[in-house]
C-alpha positions as CSV (number, residue, x, y, z in Angstrom):
1,M,25.4,-82.5,-55.7
2,D,26.8,-79.0,-55.2
3,D,25.3,-76.0,-53.3
4,A,23.6,-74.5,-56.4
5,Q,21.9,-77.8,-57.2
6,L,20.8,-78.1,-53.6
7,L,19.3,-74.6,-53.6
8,A,17.5,-75.3,-56.9
9,Y,16.1,-78.5,-55.4
10,C,14.9,-76.7,-52.3
11,L,13.3,-73.9,-54.3
12,A,11.4,-76.4,-56.5
13,K,9.3,-77.4,-53.6
14,P,5.7,-76.0,-53.6
15,G,5.6,-72.6,-52.0
16,A,9.4,-72.5,-51.4
17,W,11.2,-69.2,-51.7
18,Q,14.7,-67.9,-51.0
19,D,15.5,-65.4,-48.3
20,E,18.6,-63.8,-46.7
21,P,17.4,-62.9,-43.2
22,W,21.0,-62.4,-42.1
23,E,23.6,-60.8,-44.3
24,G,25.2,-63.5,-46.4
25,D,23.1,-66.4,-45.1
26,V,20.8,-67.9,-47.7
27,V,17.8,-69.9,-46.4
28,A,14.9,-71.7,-48.1
29,K,11.5,-71.0,-46.6
30,V,8.0,-72.2,-47.0
31,G,5.4,-69.8,-45.7
32,D,7.3,-67.8,-43.2
33,K,9.4,-70.7,-41.8
34,I,12.9,-71.9,-42.7
35,F,13.3,-75.5,-43.8
36,A,16.9,-75.3,-45.1
37,F,19.9,-73.2,-44.0
38,L,22.2,-73.1,-47.1
39,G,25.7,-72.3,-46.2
40,G,27.9,-73.2,-49.2
41,A,29.8,-76.1,-47.8
42,S,26.9,-77.3,-45.6
43,V,23.1,-77.3,-45.3
44,G,21.1,-77.2,-42.1
45,L,18.0,-79.4,-42.1
46,K,15.4,-80.6,-39.6
47,C,16.4,-84.2,-39.3
48,G,14.1,-85.4,-36.4
49,R,11.5,-84.3,-34.0
50,N,14.2,-84.1,-31.3
51,R,17.9,-84.4,-30.7
52,D,17.7,-88.2,-30.2
53,E,16.1,-88.8,-33.6
54,A,18.5,-86.3,-35.3
55,D,21.5,-88.1,-33.7
56,E,20.8,-91.2,-35.7
57,L,22.2,-89.5,-38.8
58,V,25.2,-88.2,-36.8
59,H,26.0,-91.8,-35.8
60,I,25.8,-93.0,-39.5
61,Y,28.0,-90.1,-40.9
62,P,30.1,-88.8,-37.9
63,D,32.5,-86.9,-40.2
64,D,29.8,-85.1,-42.2
65,V,26.8,-84.5,-40.0
66,T,26.8,-82.5,-36.7
67,A,24.1,-81.0,-34.5
68,S,23.3,-77.4,-35.7
69,A,24.5,-74.6,-33.5
70,Y,21.7,-73.1,-31.3
71,I,18.9,-75.1,-32.8
72,G,20.4,-78.6,-32.7
73,R,18.4,-79.5,-29.6
74,Y,15.2,-79.2,-31.7
75,G,16.4,-81.9,-34.2
76,W,18.4,-79.7,-36.7
77,N,21.6,-81.0,-38.2
78,S,24.3,-79.4,-40.3
79,I,25.2,-81.7,-43.2
80,R,28.4,-81.3,-45.3
81,V,27.5,-80.9,-49.0
82,G,29.6,-83.2,-51.2
83,G,30.6,-85.4,-48.2
84,A,29.7,-89.0,-47.4
85,V,25.9,-88.4,-47.4
86,P,24.8,-89.6,-50.9
87,P,22.9,-87.1,-53.1
88,D,19.7,-89.2,-53.0
89,E,19.7,-89.3,-49.2
90,L,20.4,-85.6,-49.1
91,R,17.4,-84.9,-51.3
92,E,15.3,-87.2,-49.0
93,L,16.5,-85.2,-46.0
94,V,15.5,-82.0,-47.7
95,D,12.1,-83.5,-48.4
96,Q,11.7,-84.6,-44.7
97,S,12.7,-81.1,-43.4
98,Y,10.3,-79.4,-45.8
99,D,7.4,-81.8,-44.8
100,A,8.2,-81.3,-41.1
101,V,8.0,-77.5,-41.4
102,V,4.9,-77.6,-43.7
103,S,3.1,-79.8,-41.1
104,K,3.6,-77.1,-38.5
105,L,2.2,-74.3,-40.6
106,P,-1.4,-73.2,-40.1
107,K,-3.6,-74.8,-42.8
108,A,-4.2,-71.4,-44.4
109,K,-0.5,-70.9,-45.0
110,R,0.3,-74.4,-46.3
111,P,1.2,-74.5,-50.0
112,K,-1.0,-76.2,-52.5
113,P,0.8,-79.3,-53.9
């Protein structure tokens, strides 16, 4: 899976849209919240409710998954695209990140499936 395929997968989610809140940094949002930071060679995803849960993935793929800068303590990881994380698992991680963000949105702002 390359970065274009990953972006397309993210944007196929109900209510998902592309934004560039910082120059050159593409993100996928649902409502007004980011669920994926798309940075070419890597993607930032919510991989757990906290750092301990997100670290499980770091232990499985130590060369390809790291805690995200600044927001890693909240369960966000940076995952190398095209690395050891299989495409199916990467899609599943996108799904989990999307679901985690949607669950925190007010009901009025949640997308209709």
